[in-house]
C-alpha positions as CSV (number, residue, x, y, z in Angstrom):
1,M,-55.4,46.7,123.0
2,P,-52.6,44.0,123.6
3,N,-53.5,40.9,125.5
4,K,-52.8,41.0,129.2
5,K,-49.6,39.2,130.2
6,K,-50.4,35.8,131.9
7,K,-49.5,35.5,135.6
8,I,-48.4,32.5,137.6
9,F,-48.2,32.4,141.3
10,I,-45.3,29.8,141.9
11,I,-44.3,28.3,145.2
12,A,-41.2,26.3,146.2
13,G,-40.3,25.6,149.8
14,E,-36.8,24.0,149.6
15,V,-33.6,24.0,147.6
16,S,-34.6,21.1,145.3
17,G,-38.0,22.7,144.5
18,D,-36.3,26.0,143.9
19,V,-34.1,24.4,141.2
20,L,-37.0,22.7,139.6
21,G,-39.1,25.8,139.7
22,A,-36.4,27.9,138.1
23,R,-36.0,25.3,135.3
24,V,-39.7,25.7,134.4
25,M,-39.6,29.5,134.7
26,R,-36.8,29.6,132.1
27,Q,-39.1,27.9,129.6
28,L,-41.8,30.5,130.1
29,P,-40.1,33.9,129.4
30,N,-43.4,35.7,128.6
31,I,-45.1,34.8,131.8
32,E,-45.2,37.1,134.9
33,F,-44.2,35.2,138.0
34,V,-45.0,36.1,141.7
35,G,-44.7,33.8,144.7
36,V,-42.2,32.1,147.0
37,G,-38.8,30.8,146.0
38,G,-35.0,30.8,146.7
39,E,-31.9,32.0,144.9
40,E,-32.5,30.0,141.7
41,M,-36.0,31.3,141.1
42,Q,-35.0,34.8,142.2
43,S,-32.3,34.7,139.5
44,C,-35.1,34.2,137.0
45,G,-36.8,37.5,138.2
46,L,-39.0,36.3,141.1
47,K,-39.3,38.6,144.1
48,S,-40.0,36.1,146.9
49,L,-42.9,36.9,149.2
50,F,-40.7,35.8,152.2
51,P,-37.5,33.9,152.7
52,M,-37.9,30.3,151.4
53,A,-36.0,29.0,154.4
54,D,-39.1,29.5,156.5
55,L,-40.6,26.5,154.8
56,S,-37.6,24.2,154.8
57,V,-38.8,21.9,157.6
58,M,-39.2,18.2,157.5
59,G,-40.2,15.5,160.1
60,I,-43.2,15.3,162.3
61,T,-41.8,16.9,165.5
62,E,-39.7,19.4,163.5
63,V,-42.8,20.7,161.8
64,L,-44.6,20.9,165.2
65,G,-41.8,23.2,166.4
66,H,-42.5,25.6,163.6
67,V,-46.2,25.6,163.5
68,R,-46.7,29.3,164.3
69,T,-44.4,30.4,161.5
70,L,-45.8,28.0,159.0
71,K,-49.4,29.0,159.8
72,H,-48.5,32.7,159.4
73,R,-46.8,32.0,156.0
74,I,-49.8,30.0,154.8
75,R,-52.1,32.9,155.6
76,Q,-49.7,35.3,154.0
77,T,-49.4,33.3,150.8
78,I,-53.2,32.8,150.5
79,A,-53.7,36.6,150.8
80,A,-51.0,37.2,148.2
81,I,-52.7,34.8,145.8
82,L,-56.0,36.5,146.2
83,T,-54.5,39.9,145.6
84,A,-52.4,38.8,142.6
85,E,-55.4,37.1,140.9
86,P,-53.1,34.8,138.8
87,D,-54.0,32.6,136.0
88,M,-52.4,29.6,137.7
89,V,-51.0,28.5,141.0
90,L,-48.0,26.3,140.4
91,T,-46.6,24.5,143.5
92,V,-43.4,22.6,143.5
93,D,-43.0,19.8,146.0
94,S,-43.4,20.9,149.7
95,P,-46.7,19.1,149.7
96,G,-47.9,20.0,153.2
97,F,-47.6,23.8,152.5
98,A,-48.9,23.5,149.0
99,K,-52.0,21.7,150.0
100,A,-52.8,24.0,152.9
101,V,-52.4,27.1,150.6
102,V,-54.6,25.7,147.8
103,R,-57.3,24.6,150.3
104,G,-57.2,28.0,151.9
105,V,-57.6,29.8,148.6
106,K,-60.6,27.7,147.7
107,K,-62.3,28.3,151.0
108,T,-62.6,32.0,150.4
109,A,-65.3,33.7,148.4
110,K,-62.8,35.5,146.2
111,G,-60.9,32.2,145.6
112,R,-64.1,30.5,144.4
113,E,-64.7,33.5,142.2
114,L,-61.1,33.2,140.7
115,V,-61.7,29.4,140.1
116,A,-64.9,30.2,138.3
117,R,-63.0,32.6,136.1
118,G,-60.4,29.9,135.2
119,L,-57.7,29.8,138.0
120,R,-56.0,26.4,138.0
121,F,-53.8,24.7,140.5
122,H,-51.0,22.5,139.1
123,H,-48.4,20.7,141.2
124,I,-44.9,19.4,140.4
125,V,-43.5,16.3,142.0
126,A,-45.8,13.5,142.9
127,P,-45.9,12.4,146.6
128,Q,-44.4,8.9,147.0
129,V,-47.7,7.3,147.7
130,W,-46.3,4.0,146.5
131,A,-44.0,4.1,149.5
132,W,-46.3,5.3,152.3
133,R,-49.7,6.8,153.0
134,S,-51.3,5.8,149.6
135,G,-54.5,7.6,150.7
136,R,-52.7,10.9,149.9
137,A,-53.4,10.3,146.2
138,K,-57.1,10.7,146.6
139,K,-56.5,14.0,148.6
140,Y,-54.3,15.3,145.8
141,A,-57.1,14.6,143.3
142,Q,-59.5,16.7,145.4
143,I,-57.1,19.6,145.6
144,F,-55.2,20.0,142.4
145,D,-56.2,20.2,138.7
146,K,-53.0,18.7,137.3
147,L,-50.0,16.7,138.6
148,Y,-46.6,16.5,136.9
149,A,-45.1,13.2,138.1
150,F,-41.6,12.1,137.3
151,F,-42.1,8.5,136.4
152,D,-44.6,6.4,134.5
153,F,-45.2,4.0,137.4
154,E,-46.5,6.8,139.5
155,V,-49.3,7.9,137.2
156,P,-51.9,5.2,137.9
157,Y,-51.9,6.0,141.6
158,F,-53.5,9.3,140.9
159,T,-55.4,8.9,137.7
160,K,-57.6,6.2,139.3
161,F,-59.0,9.1,141.5
162,G,-59.6,11.4,138.5
163,L,-56.4,13.5,138.8
164,D,-55.0,14.5,135.4
165,T,-51.4,13.2,135.8
166,I,-48.6,13.1,133.3
167,A,-45.1,11.6,133.6
168,V,-42.5,14.2,132.5
169,G,-39.2,12.5,133.6
170,H,-36.9,14.1,136.2
171,P,-36.3,17.7,135.5
172,V,-32.8,17.7,136.9
173,A,-31.8,15.0,134.5
174,E,-32.0,17.2,131.5
175,S,-28.9,19.2,132.5
176,L,-27.0,16.6,134.6
177,L,-27.4,13.2,133.0
178,G,-24.2,11.8,131.7
179,K,-22.2,15.0,132.3
180,Y,-19.8,13.2,134.7
181,E,-17.3,11.0,132.9
182,T,-15.3,8.4,134.9
183,K,-11.8,9.9,135.1
184,D,-8.8,10.2,137.2
185,V,-9.8,12.5,140.1
186,G,-6.2,13.1,141.1
187,D,-4.0,12.1,144.0
188,K,-6.0,14.2,146.5
189,K,-9.3,12.4,146.6
190,I,-12.3,14.5,147.7
191,I,-14.9,13.0,150.0
192,T,-18.0,15.3,149.7
193,L,-20.3,15.4,152.7
194,I,-23.8,16.7,151.9
195,P,-26.0,17.3,155.0
196,G,-29.1,18.4,153.1
197,S,-30.8,21.7,152.7
198,R,-33.2,21.6,155.7
199,M,-32.0,22.9,159.1
200,S,-33.5,20.0,160.9
201,E,-31.6,17.4,158.9
202,V,-28.4,19.4,158.9
203,K,-28.4,19.7,162.7
204,K,-28.7,15.9,163.0
205,L,-26.1,14.9,160.3
206,L,-23.3,17.4,161.0
207,P,-22.3,15.7,164.2
208,V,-22.1,12.3,162.4
209,F,-20.1,13.9,159.6
210,R,-17.7,15.3,162.1
211,Q,-17.1,11.8,163.5
212,V,-16.6,10.4,160.0
213,I,-14.0,13.0,159.2
214,E,-12.1,12.6,162.5
215,T,-12.2,8.7,162.1
216,I,-10.9,8.9,158.5
217,N,-8.2,11.4,159.5
218,S,-7.0,9.1,162.4
219,C,-7.2,5.7,160.5
220,G,-4.6,5.9,157.8
221,Y,-6.6,7.2,154.9
222,I,-3.9,8.9,152.8
223,G,-4.6,11.7,150.3
224,Y,-8.2,12.4,151.2
225,S,-9.7,15.8,151.7
226,F,-13.3,16.9,152.7
227,A,-15.7,19.4,151.3
228,I,-19.4,20.4,152.1
229,P,-21.5,22.3,149.7
230,V,-23.6,24.9,151.5
231,V,-27.0,26.4,150.5
232,E,-28.7,29.6,151.5
233,T,-31.0,28.0,154.1
234,T,-28.2,26.5,156.2
235,E,-24.9,28.2,155.2
236,K,-24.5,30.4,158.3
237,Y,-25.2,27.5,160.7
238,I,-22.7,25.1,158.9
239,R,-19.9,27.8,158.8
240,N,-20.4,28.4,162.6
241,T,-20.4,24.8,163.4
242,V,-17.4,23.6,161.5
243,R,-15.3,26.5,162.9
244,D,-14.5,24.4,165.9
245,W,-13.8,21.1,164.1
246,A,-10.2,19.8,164.3
247,V,-10.3,18.8,160.6
248,K,-12.1,21.6,158.7
249,P,-13.8,20.7,155.4
250,E,-13.8,23.1,152.6
251,L,-17.1,24.9,152.3
252,V,-18.3,25.3,148.7
253,P,-21.1,27.6,147.6
254,G,-24.2,25.8,146.5
255,S,-24.0,27.5,143.1
256,Q,-20.6,25.6,142.6
257,R,-21.8,22.3,143.9
258,Y,-21.8,20.5,140.5
259,D,-18.1,21.5,139.9
260,L,-17.5,20.0,143.4
261,Y,-19.4,16.8,142.6
262,N,-17.4,16.4,139.3
263,K,-14.2,16.2,141.4
264,T,-15.7,14.0,144.1
265,Y,-14.3,10.5,144.7
266,V,-17.1,9.4,147.0
267,A,-20.1,11.4,148.4
268,I,-21.8,10.9,151.7
269,A,-25.1,12.5,151.2
270,A,-28.5,13.0,152.9
271,S,-31.4,11.2,151.4
272,G,-33.3,13.4,149.0
273,T,-33.0,15.1,145.6
274,V,-29.2,15.2,145.9
275,S,-29.0,11.3,145.8
276,A,-30.7,11.4,142.4
277,E,-28.3,14.1,141.2
278,L,-25.4,12.1,142.2
279,A,-26.7,9.1,140.5
280,M,-27.3,11.0,137.3
281,L,-23.7,12.2,137.5
282,H,-22.5,8.6,138.1
283,I,-20.9,9.6,141.4
284,P,-20.4,6.8,144.0
285,A,-22.1,7.7,147.2
286,I,-23.4,6.5,150.5
287,I,-26.9,7.7,151.4
288,V,-27.6,8.7,155.1
289,Y,-30.6,10.0,156.9
290,K,-31.1,10.6,160.6
291,M,-34.4,11.6,162.2
292,N,-35.6,12.0,165.8
293,R,-36.7,8.8,167.4
294,I,-40.5,9.5,167.1
295,T,-40.3,10.3,163.3
296,T,-38.1,7.2,162.8
297,W,-40.6,5.0,164.7
298,I,-43.5,6.2,162.8
299,G,-41.6,5.9,159.5
300,H,-40.9,2.2,160.2
301,L,-44.7,1.7,160.6
302,L,-45.7,3.5,157.5
303,I,-43.0,3.2,154.9
304,H,-43.3,0.0,152.7
305,V,-40.2,0.2,150.4
306,K,-36.8,-1.4,150.7
307,W,-34.9,1.7,149.8
308,V,-35.2,5.5,150.0
309,S,-32.7,6.3,147.1
310,L,-34.5,6.8,143.8
311,V,-31.8,5.0,141.9
312,N,-32.1,2.0,144.1
313,I,-35.9,2.1,143.7
314,L,-35.7,2.4,139.9
315,L,-33.2,-0.4,139.5
316,N,-34.8,-2.5,142.3
317,R,-31.5,-3.2,143.9
318,G,-29.2,-1.5,146.4
319,V,-26.7,0.3,144.3
320,Y,-26.2,3.0,146.8
321,P,-25.5,1.8,150.4
322,E,-28.1,3.4,152.8
323,C,-27.6,4.2,156.5
324,L,-30.9,5.4,157.8
325,G,-32.3,6.2,161.2
326,G,-30.5,4.4,163.9
327,E,-28.1,3.0,161.4
328,A,-26.8,6.4,160.4
329,T,-23.7,6.2,162.5
330,A,-20.1,7.0,161.8
331,D,-19.1,3.4,162.2
332,N,-21.6,2.2,159.6
333,I,-20.7,4.9,157.2
334,I,-17.0,4.2,157.6
335,N,-17.7,0.5,156.9
336,A,-19.5,1.3,153.7
337,L,-16.7,3.8,152.8
338,D,-14.0,1.2,153.4
339,N,-15.6,-0.9,150.6
340,L,-16.3,1.9,148.3
341,V,-12.9,3.5,148.2
342,L,-11.5,0.4,146.6
343,P,-11.0,1.2,142.9
344,A,-12.7,-1.9,141.6
345,N,-15.8,-1.4,143.7
346,R,-16.0,2.2,142.8
347,K,-15.8,1.3,139.1
348,N,-18.6,-1.3,139.5
349,M,-20.8,1.2,141.2
350,I,-20.4,3.7,138.3
351,Q,-21.3,1.1,135.8
352,E,-24.5,0.2,137.8
353,L,-25.4,3.9,138.0
354,K,-25.2,4.2,134.2
355,K,-27.8,1.5,133.8
356,A,-30.4,3.9,135.2
357,D,-29.7,6.6,132.7
358,K,-32.6,5.7,130.5
359,L,-35.0,5.7,133.3
360,W,-34.6,9.4,134.3
361,L,-35.9,11.0,131.1
362,R,-38.9,10.7,128.9
363,P,-38.2,10.1,125.2
364,R,-40.4,13.0,124.1
365,G,-38.3,15.8,125.6
366,A,-37.0,17.6,128.7
367,A,-39.2,17.6,131.7
368,S,-39.1,21.4,132.2
369,K,-40.1,21.9,128.5
370,L,-42.9,19.4,128.8
371,I,-44.3,21.1,131.9
372,A,-44.0,24.5,130.3
373,N,-45.8,23.4,127.1
374,D,-48.7,22.0,129.2
375,I,-48.9,25.2,131.2
376,I,-49.1,27.2,128.0
377,K,-51.8,24.9,126.7
378,T,-53.7,25.4,129.9
379,I,-53.5,29.2,130.3
380,G,-52.3,30.4,126.9
381,K,-49.4,32.6,126.2
């Protein structure tokens, strides 16, 4: 009798996690996957339990506004795991949802039975405990069996509490790093505006981006055009919003975003995974993030790093200008842009971004392959 096919319940709650999850899935062709994911993971054969957009929420007050939906999805996911009886639960980022689901499974009698039979809980993307709320590392050690961190410096924060943690490099780097070569981008220079993938951040940044476009259009910038990559979680909202703008940016499907980035002169991007992608592609950018006042105030109290962009953190200097919180205004963005559109400054930034190339990857192989190999070692083929 042939061996039963191994099964993994995989969960991603936002676009960046969907991309990472899909990369790992492609390295595990003989595994059955069930769970929650977006377009990328669904292209690998996953039938999502519910729309991933239901989980794409960030910020304290934003989460509070979606508590009922999130609680329902947590209960639904727990029930689906217990029914599926997988060999592993693999969560990708979205830490709040991931922890709630794993805790919920372990609290049930059947969940404890599955654990006794070998069910393991692995998580991809270490929380940035080095930046804020370091106590989270201990909680992760109590919840998960294995953590896949991106960088070596993250590992000790978790291993000191007994959590098996390995640094695998940034999974996105394996397909993006060095693919962008400095070249003539043409007479019509594209400014790409990236408002993020969560509805809460998009709603805050789009008005700022509109002011930026209108200011640029009225201040003598010659030969510039504008584009916004759109993803499944926010595309409809963005299309409806920009319909009334005097200067309409081109909306580019998320599946074509890397082609757009490759033609981009300067990007103005929400803080997050996209800032790492832009850095790997050596694309000059300005990083922005705008939160409500309560979240901003709490963030100032808790966050203990100079920068939010990973490339700035890795190089320990401000390569990418950052306009965050109350500083995320059209005037501040335009001031940074005035400096960055100068050819010499743009060239210097590209050279700085290249200095981070060796920091994104581990020498022993691609991150998705390293994760997949470890999963196979844990549950078998």
